N, CA, C and O of each residue as an XYZ file, in Angstrom:
696
protein
N      26.233     78.984     11.476
C      25.109     80.381     12.119
C      25.206     79.791     13.815
O      24.917     78.630     14.102
N      25.583     80.638     14.658
C      25.100     80.223     16.156
C      23.823     80.273     16.613
O      22.818     80.916     16.309
N      24.155     79.273     17.582
C      21.999     79.307     18.042
C      22.498     80.286     19.572
O      23.619     80.635     19.944
N      21.147     80.502     20.181
C      21.512     81.469     21.103
C      21.752     80.603     22.025
O      21.387     79.444     21.831
N      22.578     81.044     23.529
C      22.810     80.783     24.069
C      23.434     81.742     25.320
O      24.096     82.772     25.193
N      22.903     80.903     26.880
C      23.252     82.590     27.711
C      25.077     82.059     28.611
O      25.753     81.046     28.790
N      25.118     83.493     28.905
C      26.497     82.620     29.877
C      26.881     83.147     30.819
O      26.743     84.365     30.710
N      27.427     82.770     31.971
C      27.481     83.195     33.114
C      28.882     82.960     33.704
O      29.629     81.982     33.748
N      28.976     84.607     34.273
C      30.347     84.477     34.917
C      30.597     84.509     36.341
O      30.117     85.445     36.981
N      31.255     83.652     36.909
C      31.199     83.542     38.053
C      32.541     83.432     39.003
O      33.552     83.534     38.308
N      32.749     83.301     40.021
C      34.623     83.813     41.055
C      34.459     83.152     41.667
O      33.247     83.068     41.867
N      35.397     82.004     42.605
C      35.098     81.002     43.420
C      36.626     81.142     44.391
O      37.561     81.852     44.020
N      36.640     80.485     45.420
C      37.586     80.174     46.306
C      38.208     78.959     46.337
O      37.674     77.944     45.891
N      39.177     78.981     46.774
C      39.703     77.305     46.782
C      40.348     77.678     48.245
O      41.295     78.464     48.208
N      39.988     77.259     49.356
C      40.262     77.491     50.372
C      40.886     76.302     51.139
O      40.276     75.239     51.258
N      42.067     76.500     51.636
C      42.710     75.048     52.953
C      42.738     75.264     53.916
O      43.354     76.329     53.951
N      42.494     75.008     54.851
C      43.337     74.993     55.971
C      43.530     73.598     56.804
O      43.114     72.490     56.466
N      44.146     73.884     57.787
C      44.756     72.457     58.745
C      44.165     71.498     57.528
O      43.301     70.816     58.078
N      44.221     71.196     56.378
C      44.423     69.914     55.621
C      42.758     69.763     55.614
O      42.313     68.629     55.791
N      41.906     70.772     55.432
C      40.376     71.142     55.452
C      39.713     71.809     54.317
O      39.334     72.891     54.766
N      39.325     71.702     52.874
C      38.516     72.538     51.817
C      37.701     73.250     52.508
O      36.799     72.484     52.847
N      37.531     74.140     52.855
C      35.702     75.403     52.686
C      35.320     74.811     51.901
O      36.117     74.314     51.104
N      33.984     74.602     51.772
C      33.150     74.458     50.969
C      31.405     74.459     51.155
O      30.984     74.235     52.290
N      30.405     74.710     50.042
C      29.320     75.286     50.531
C      27.973     73.974     50.084
O      28.199     73.010     49.352
N      27.126     74.164     50.494
C      26.531     73.098     49.803
C      25.428     73.746     49.219
O      24.742     74.431     49.977
N      24.972     73.647     47.515
C      24.938     73.878     47.043
C      23.565     73.444     46.981
O      23.396     72.261     46.684
N      22.422     74.248     47.228
C      20.801     73.784     46.906
C      20.071     74.307     45.841
O      19.853     75.487     46.119
N      19.609     74.039     44.816
C      18.564     75.039     44.209
C      17.783     74.732     44.465
O      16.968     75.470     43.910
N      17.037     73.694     45.287
C      15.695     73.825     45.784
C      14.893     73.405     44.753
O      13.766     73.890     44.655
N      15.501     72.124     43.523
C      14.643     72.204     42.355
C      14.372     70.944     42.415
O      15.349     70.219     42.225
N      13.239     70.351     42.642
C      12.823     68.715     42.204
C      13.901     68.268     41.505
O      14.413     68.638     40.448
N      14.213     67.196     42.476
C      14.937     66.193     40.991
C      16.667     66.406     41.140
O      17.620     65.797     40.654
N      16.536     67.704     42.154
C      18.040     67.330     42.088
C      18.618     68.141     43.987
O      18.233     69.107     44.647
N      19.595     67.141     44.163
C      19.349     67.428     45.969
C      20.536     68.038     45.940
O      21.253     67.235     46.538
N      21.039     68.718     45.707
C      22.216     69.705     45.571
C      23.476     68.742     45.781
O      23.453     67.526     45.592
N      24.564     69.478     46.198
C      26.096     68.852     46.036
C      26.691     69.744     46.979
O      26.155     70.494     47.795
N      28.061     69.503     46.686
C      29.300     70.180     47.671
C      29.789     70.852     46.591
O      29.762     70.436     45.433
N      30.291     72.020     47.016
C      31.097     72.908     46.134
C      31.824     74.389     46.856
O      31.874     74.792     48.018
N      32.233     74.829     45.815
C      33.511     75.957     46.501
C      32.634     76.983     46.943
O      31.539     77.174     46.413
N      33.084     77.670     47.920
C      32.071     79.249     47.365
C      32.643     80.298     47.059
O      33.771     80.783     47.145
N      31.009     80.738     46.438
C      31.867     81.581     45.113
C      30.608     81.707     44.570
O      29.663     81.211     45.182
N      30.357     82.512     43.117
C      29.186     82.667     42.714
C      29.151     84.054     41.238
O      30.048     84.771     40.793
N      27.876     83.934     40.923
C      27.544     85.144     39.404
C      28.064     86.778     40.394
O      27.828     87.274     41.495
N      29.007     87.160     38.960
C      29.222     88.649     38.995
C      28.114     89.472     38.497
O      27.387     89.306     37.518
N      28.160     90.838     39.809
C      27.046     91.461     40.028
C      27.902     92.542     38.776
O      29.093     92.727     38.525
N      26.732     93.046     38.249
C      27.263     94.272     37.125
C      28.448     95.331     37.921
O      28.332     95.828     39.041
N      29.702     95.501     36.869
C      30.533     96.688     37.257
C      31.486     95.597     37.860
O      32.515     95.679     37.189
N      31.639     94.596     38.821
C      32.710     94.015     39.597
C      33.354     93.413     38.992
O      33.070     92.734     38.005
N      34.286     93.567     39.477
C      35.991     92.807     39.277
C      36.005     90.699     39.648
O      35.675     90.370     40.788
N      36.261     89.929     38.963
C      35.928     88.678     39.661
C      36.794     88.693     40.967
O      36.476     87.901     41.854
N      37.741     89.433     41.135
C      37.981     89.609     42.812
C      37.122     89.548     43.796
O      36.712     88.804     44.687
N      36.939     90.964     43.158
C      35.610     91.185     44.373
C      34.080     90.392     44.481
O      33.277     90.496     45.407
N      33.958     89.645     43.349
C      32.693     88.741     42.987
C      32.696     87.323     44.315
O      31.790     86.778     44.947
N      34.544     87.110     44.269
C      34.818     85.398     45.288
C      34.620     86.420     46.439
O      33.466     86.474     46.864
N      35.722     87.414     47.146
C      35.353     87.907     48.120
C      33.588     88.172     48.882
O      33.066     87.726     49.904
N      33.158     88.984     47.931
C      31.534     89.152     48.629
C      31.024     87.835     48.820
O      30.293     87.430     49.724
N      31.521     87.203     47.819
C      30.588     85.395     47.852
C      30.634     84.610     49.184
O      29.815     84.163     49.987
N      32.290     84.661     49.006
C      32.639     83.677     50.209
C      32.197     84.317     51.357
O      31.844     83.450     52.156
N      31.978     85.997     52.041
C      31.181     86.380     52.703
C      29.821     86.067     53.013
O      29.313     85.831     54.109
N      29.226     86.108     51.675
C      27.927     85.720     52.153
C      27.622     84.177     51.651
O      26.562     83.858     51.112
N      28.595     83.368     51.881
C      27.947     82.204     52.072
C      28.265     81.217     52.843
O      27.636     80.166     52.962
N      29.478     81.595     53.514
C      30.163     81.278     54.517
C      29.936     82.067     56.076
O      29.605     81.403     57.058
N      30.145     83.443     56.141
C      30.236     84.082     57.063
C      31.460     84.958     57.267
O      31.450     86.075     57.784
N      32.849     84.100     56.641
C      34.256     84.490     56.466
C      34.923     85.752     55.821
O      34.885     85.828     54.593
N      35.282     86.341     56.242
C      36.194     86.917     55.492
C      37.472     86.795     54.804
O      38.446     86.766     55.556
N      37.764     86.697     53.221
C      39.152     86.205     53.022
C      39.796     87.225     52.312
O      39.252     88.301     52.062
N      40.726     86.981     52.039
C      41.595     87.551     50.869
C      42.459     86.197     50.314
O      42.861     85.108     50.724
N      42.458     87.190     48.869
C      43.017     86.168     47.817
C      44.816     86.080     47.492
O      45.763     86.843     47.304
N      44.518     84.603     47.578
C      45.889     84.499     47.263
C      46.515     84.586     46.219
O      47.700     84.920     46.210
N      45.694     84.241     44.916
C      46.097     84.860     43.203
C      44.954     84.067     42.874
O      43.963     83.812     43.558
N      45.236     83.743     41.790
C      44.343     83.358     40.130
C      44.820     82.155     40.230
O      46.045     82.079     40.326
N      44.137     81.058     40.238
C      44.592     79.230     39.923
C      44.386     79.822     38.461
O      45.247     80.551     37.969
N      43.186     79.481     37.759
C      43.293     79.937     37.168
C      41.571     79.746     36.142
O      40.767     79.674     37.072
N      40.616     79.630     34.640
C      39.329     80.236     34.588
C      39.284     78.715     33.912
O      40.140     78.169     33.217
N      37.584     78.065     34.493
C      37.714     76.982     33.590
C      36.313     77.105     33.661
O      35.516     77.248     34.588
N      36.205     76.993     32.170
C      34.658     76.985     30.611
C      34.139     75.518     31.318
O      34.827     74.508     31.465
N      32.817     75.700     31.681
C      31.831     74.614     31.336
C      30.429     74.927     30.420
O      29.596     75.806     30.639
N      30.442     73.828     29.219
C      29.123     73.984     28.947
C      27.928     73.237     29.055
O      27.871     72.093     28.605
N      26.754     73.905     29.736
C      25.586     73.136     30.025
C      24.785     73.710     28.895
O      24.449     74.785     28.397
N      24.567     71.430     28.658
C      23.360     71.544     27.211
C      21.585     72.065     27.991
O      21.265     71.924     29.171
N      20.905     72.532     27.101
C      19.706     73.346     27.393
C      19.264     71.954     28.903
O      19.330     72.258     30.094
N      18.862     70.566     28.404
C      18.978     69.847     28.805
C      19.237     69.269     30.827
O      18.639     68.500     31.579
N      20.707     70.382     30.977
C      21.138     70.223     31.813
C      20.718     71.227     33.279
O      20.665     71.159     34.507
N      20.533     71.954     32.381
C      19.886     73.722     32.954
C      18.446     73.020     33.453
O      17.617     72.364     32.822
N      18.529     73.617     35.454
C      17.579     73.370     35.831
C      16.409     74.504     35.647
O      15.353     74.227     36.214
N      16.444     75.431     35.112
C      15.845     76.885     35.345
C      14.853     76.431     33.969
O      14.160     77.400     33.657
N      14.613     75.292     33.119
C      13.847     75.224     32.051
C      14.013     76.081     30.616
O      13.204     76.241     29.702
N      15.516     76.611     30.805
C      15.222     77.555     29.711
C      15.853     76.814     28.172
O      16.575     75.827     28.316
N      15.681     77.110     27.314
C      15.396     76.335     26.079
C      17.141     76.207     25.256
O      17.574     75.447     24.390
N      17.737     77.283     25.993
C      19.363     77.128     24.995
C      20.221     77.582     25.766
O      20.194     78.595     26.464
N      21.788     76.022     25.492
C      22.560     76.131     26.606
C      23.255     77.295     27.299
O      23.599     78.363     26.794
N      23.378     76.922     28.423
C      24.315     77.784     28.846
C      26.042     77.403     29.301
O      26.400     76.324     29.774
N      26.993     78.648     29.002
C      28.201     78.151     28.725
C      28.674     79.346     30.183
O      28.412     80.542     30.306
N      29.354     78.512     31.003
C      29.349     79.220     31.866
C      31.046     79.346     32.204
O      31.673     78.505     31.561
N      32.107     80.416     33.273
C      33.284     80.894     32.904
C      33.352     81.266     34.097
O      32.717     82.223     34.538
N      34.496     80.221     35.070
C      34.306     79.921     36.587
C      35.731     80.823     37.336
O      36.596     79.995     37.622
N      35.982     81.658     37.552
C      37.057     82.045     37.617
C      37.900     81.651     38.806
O      37.901     82.626     39.557
N      38.383     80.992     39.155
C      39.016     80.572     40.523
C      40.353     80.766     41.248
O      41.490     80.454     40.895
N      39.928     81.336     42.303
C      41.015     81.979     43.076
C      41.864     81.009     44.388
O      41.486     79.905     44.777
N      42.715     81.541     44.750
C      42.999     80.173     46.840
C      42.800     81.662     46.971
O      42.677     82.550     46.127
N      42.805     81.663     48.150
C      42.146     82.750     49.327
C      42.213     81.531     50.824
O      41.997     80.322     50.913
N      42.699     82.801     52.014
C      42.989     82.800     53.165
C      41.459     83.590     53.913
O      40.811     84.606     53.665
N      41.351     82.246     55.129
C      40.396     83.806     55.614
C      41.252     84.666     56.855
O      42.016     84.396     57.782
N      40.664     85.767     56.296
C      41.021     86.531     57.587
C      40.479     87.409     58.390
O      40.879     88.564     58.538
N      39.353     86.795     59.056
C      38.558     87.251     59.889
C      36.828     86.263     59.229
O      36.524     85.613     58.228
N      35.886     86.860     60.974
C      34.723     86.586     60.283
C      34.154     84.885     61.142
O      34.986     84.131     61.645
N      32.916     84.635     61.138
C      32.907     83.633     61.770
C      31.764     82.587     61.002
O      30.952     83.164     60.278
N      31.675     81.392     61.091
C      31.264     80.555     60.288
C      30.093     80.957     60.332
O      29.877     81.508     61.412
N      28.911     80.937     59.422
C      27.760     80.770     59.058
C      27.138     80.706     57.776
O      27.629     81.145     56.737
N      25.729     79.982     57.929
C      25.143     79.266     56.658
C      24.405     80.506     55.880
O      23.691     81.261     56.540
N      24.562     80.689     54.625
C      23.772     81.585     53.597
C      22.083     81.476     54.356
O      21.627     80.415     54.783
N      21.408     82.680     54.390
C      20.229     82.878     54.784
C      19.337     82.799     53.191
O      19.747     83.254     52.123
N      18.581     82.385     53.335
C      17.363     82.771     51.533
C      18.080     82.809     50.210
O      17.774     83.313     49.129
N      19.637     81.787     50.820
C      20.135     81.868     49.323
C      20.718     80.920     48.583
O      21.169     80.411     49.610
N      21.175     80.128     47.640
C      21.684     79.180     47.007
C      22.348     77.985     47.789
O      22.194     76.837     47.370
N      22.825     78.153     48.523
C      23.764     77.900     50.075
C      23.071     77.473     51.210
O      22.908     78.342     52.067
N      22.415     75.855     51.547
C      22.255     75.750     52.221
C      23.214     75.029     53.991
O      22.801     74.482     55.014
N      24.470     75.423     53.522
C      25.151     74.738     54.424
C      26.702     75.462     54.299
O      27.085     76.271     53.455
N      27.276     75.007     55.187
C      28.757     75.529     54.944
C      29.847     74.632     56.051
O      29.536     74.543     57.239
N      31.120     74.004     55.526
C      31.559     72.752     56.133
C      33.301     73.293     56.038
O      33.876     74.141     55.355
N      33.597     72.639     56.747
C      35.219     72.383     56.714
C      35.563     70.815     56.388
O      35.340     69.942     57.227
N      36.010     70.585     55.365
C      36.129     69.003     54.899
C      37.370     68.498     54.775
O      38.038     68.956     53.848
N      37.877     67.645     55.490
C      38.878     67.232     55.836
C      39.524     66.665     54.051
O      38.641     66.044     53.460
N      40.522     66.774     53.434
C      41.432     66.530     52.476
C      41.299     65.444     51.655
O      41.054     65.242     50.466
N      41.572     64.692     52.812
C      41.154     63.305     52.486
C      39.752     62.412     52.825
O      39.792     61.197     53.018
N      38.440     63.255     52.869
C      37.797     62.961     52.676
C      36.847     63.295     51.283
O      35.792     62.689     51.092
N      37.335     64.282     50.388
C      36.681     65.386     49.653
C      36.361     64.381     48.710
O      35.171     64.114     48.544
N      37.278     63.745     48.028
C      36.935     62.008     46.930
C      35.733     61.917     47.535
O      34.848     62.375     46.813
N      35.269     61.425     48.784
C      34.305     60.563     48.812
C      32.822     61.042     49.485
O      31.989     60.350     50.070
N      32.814     62.657     49.144
C      32.009     63.859     49.541
C      30.952     63.703     48.162
O      31.258     63.815     46.975
N      29.834     63.455     48.667
C      28.861     64.104     47.172
C      28.921     65.885     46.457
O      28.224     66.764     46.965
N      29.573     66.088     45.614
C      30.430     67.512     45.002
C      30.288     67.781     43.653
O      30.415     66.845     42.864
N      30.081     68.747     43.301
C      30.147     69.444     42.115
C      31.304     69.019     41.828
O      32.223     68.629     42.548
N      31.113     69.200     39.791
C      32.776     68.863     39.369
C      33.568     69.913     39.553
O      34.757     69.714     39.304
N      33.151     71.348     40.046
C      33.735     72.375     39.894
C      35.132     72.311     41.152
O      36.196     72.905     40.974
N      34.851     71.553     42.258
C      35.528     71.069     43.049
C      36.849     70.691     42.480
O      37.865     71.333     42.745
N      36.839     69.363     41.484
C      37.400     68.610     41.265
C      38.896     69.201     40.238
O      40.107     68.991     40.164
N      37.827     70.040     39.579
C      38.072     71.187     38.686
C      39.203     72.374     39.275
O      39.924     73.114     38.606
N      39.133     72.315     40.124
C      39.723     73.821     41.406
C      41.292     73.015     41.706
O      42.404     73.526     41.574
N      40.966     71.610     42.145
C      42.052     70.792     42.674
C      42.731     70.644     41.645
O      43.790     71.272     41.620
N      42.401     69.826     40.508
C      43.458     69.660     39.042
C      44.115     70.828     38.858
O      45.342     70.916     38.901
N      43.210     71.934     38.612
C      43.762     73.876     37.921
C      45.075     73.712     38.642
O      46.127     73.798     38.008
N      45.056     73.370     40.550
C      45.479     73.859     41.161
C      46.772     72.493     41.600
O      47.079     72.257     42.769
N      47.101     72.081     40.940
C      47.704     70.657     40.677
C      48.137     69.536     42.505
O      49.001     68.854     43.055
N      46.687     70.132     42.671
C      46.155     68.934     44.361
C      45.019     68.219     44.028
O      43.928     68.274     44.597
N      45.377     67.452     42.944
C      44.093     66.417     42.648
C      44.151     65.332     43.943
O      43.396     64.918     44.822
N      45.618     65.133     43.458
C      46.356     63.532     44.566
C      45.959     63.729     45.950
O      46.469     62.942     46.747
N      44.887     64.908     46.577
C      45.360     65.036     47.946
C      43.203     64.480     48.094
O      42.619     64.326     49.167
N      42.653     64.341     46.900
C      41.340     64.183     47.438
C      40.890     63.131     47.990
O      39.713     62.910     48.277
N      42.349     62.037     48.260
C      41.599     60.664     49.039
C      41.710     59.568     48.369
O      41.650     59.812     47.164
N      41.883     58.164     48.662
C      41.677     57.005     47.573
C      40.339     57.077     47.227
O      40.215     57.236     46.013
N      38.903     57.003     48.050
C      37.980     56.723     47.561
C      37.459     57.640     46.698
O      38.001     58.722     46.924
N      36.484     57.737     45.618
C      36.694     58.500     44.597
C      35.231     58.156     43.783
O      34.956     57.258     42.987
N      34.431     59.261     44.335
C      32.532     59.110     44.289
C      32.771     60.171     42.938
O      33.693     60.964     42.746
N      31.375     59.811     41.952
C      31.661     60.471     41.189
C      30.931     61.708     40.936
O      29.705     61.679     41.039
N      31.751     63.204     40.497
C      31.501     64.310     40.611
C      29.875     64.315     40.368
O      29.434     63.274     39.883
N      28.877     65.422     40.662
C      27.125     66.071     39.755
C      27.983     66.223     38.499
O      29.003     66.820     38.842
N      28.012     65.968     37.314
C      27.871     66.581     35.948
C      26.853     67.958     35.988
O      25.797     67.876     35.361
N      27.104     68.969     36.578
C      25.518     69.839     36.830
C      27.251     70.935     37.250
O      28.351     70.747     37.770
N      26.584     71.879     36.696
C      27.720     73.074     37.114
C      26.396     74.451     37.676
O      25.419     74.848     37.041
N      26.760     74.772     38.708
C      25.985     75.867     39.437
C      26.083     76.952     38.941
O      27.058     77.688     38.791
N      24.554     77.103     38.557
C      23.883     78.232     37.715
C      22.529     78.883     39.059
O      22.061     78.426     40.102
N      22.373     79.950     38.376
C      21.004     81.025     39.117
C      19.932     80.136     38.156
O      19.714     79.798     36.993
N      19.418     80.018     39.577
C      18.121     79.633     39.124
C      16.933     80.097     40.034
O      17.000     80.551     41.176
N      16.261     79.960     39.559
C      15.044     80.520     40.226
C      14.647     79.553     41.121
O      14.964     78.391     40.865
N      13.898     79.838     42.313
C      13.522     78.285     43.227
C      11.877     77.656     42.217
O      11.477     76.519     42.469
N      11.363     78.234     41.509
C      10.013     77.481     40.596
C      10.803     77.499     38.811
O      11.070     78.407     38.024
N      10.950     76.017     38.781
C      11.063     75.609     37.330
C      10.666     76.336     35.867
O       9.523     76.188     35.437
N      11.285     76.834     35.397
C      10.332     77.388     33.986
C      10.609     79.026     33.845
O      10.242     79.779     32.942
N      11.783     79.475     35.670
C      11.420     80.555     35.950
C      13.403     80.763     35.794
O      14.148     80.084     36.499
N      14.044     81.983     34.582
C      15.155     81.927     34.816
C      16.346     82.186     35.934
O      17.154     81.504     35.304
N      16.912     82.507     36.786
C      17.403     83.600     37.556
C      18.346     84.421     36.834
O      19.255     85.019     37.409
N      18.142     84.467     35.510
C      19.398     85.240     34.871
C      20.255     86.734     35.212
O      19.668     87.788     34.967
N      21.548     86.763     35.740
C      21.939     87.905     36.624
C      22.695     88.914     35.674
O      23.142     89.969     36.124
């Protein structure tokens, strides 16, 4: 018998320009977790297609308008109840659709009142020493770009992006 669990589909952008990777700083404002750098992107809205989600989320989190260059892959991530930040007592299956994209317009801007509190172009050679979520490494691996992380490797945060409320114990289900 299968135990109940939540699921979340999100779409993310792998954007490289001038040997730099566009990252956002994911900060769920949760005690005990300072946040980490990740790909711009997030959860799908009802009726939205994954590519539309990616474009919308990149704009919301970075201020840049982007076009998709194509699907990289889909990465599945299972979170145990203990890994969740929202206090739910069931697992969560995150399905992360990853695209490559390029900037077509806009100006860099930090998301206001969202789960991201910074945005930056990080040199690819420094990504390996940047505190980051596992999604960054997975996307680079799936795109065949793992070798561009740089020589110094810090471990990734073993937690997936998730919709969380700012108060522990309250789920942020989408």
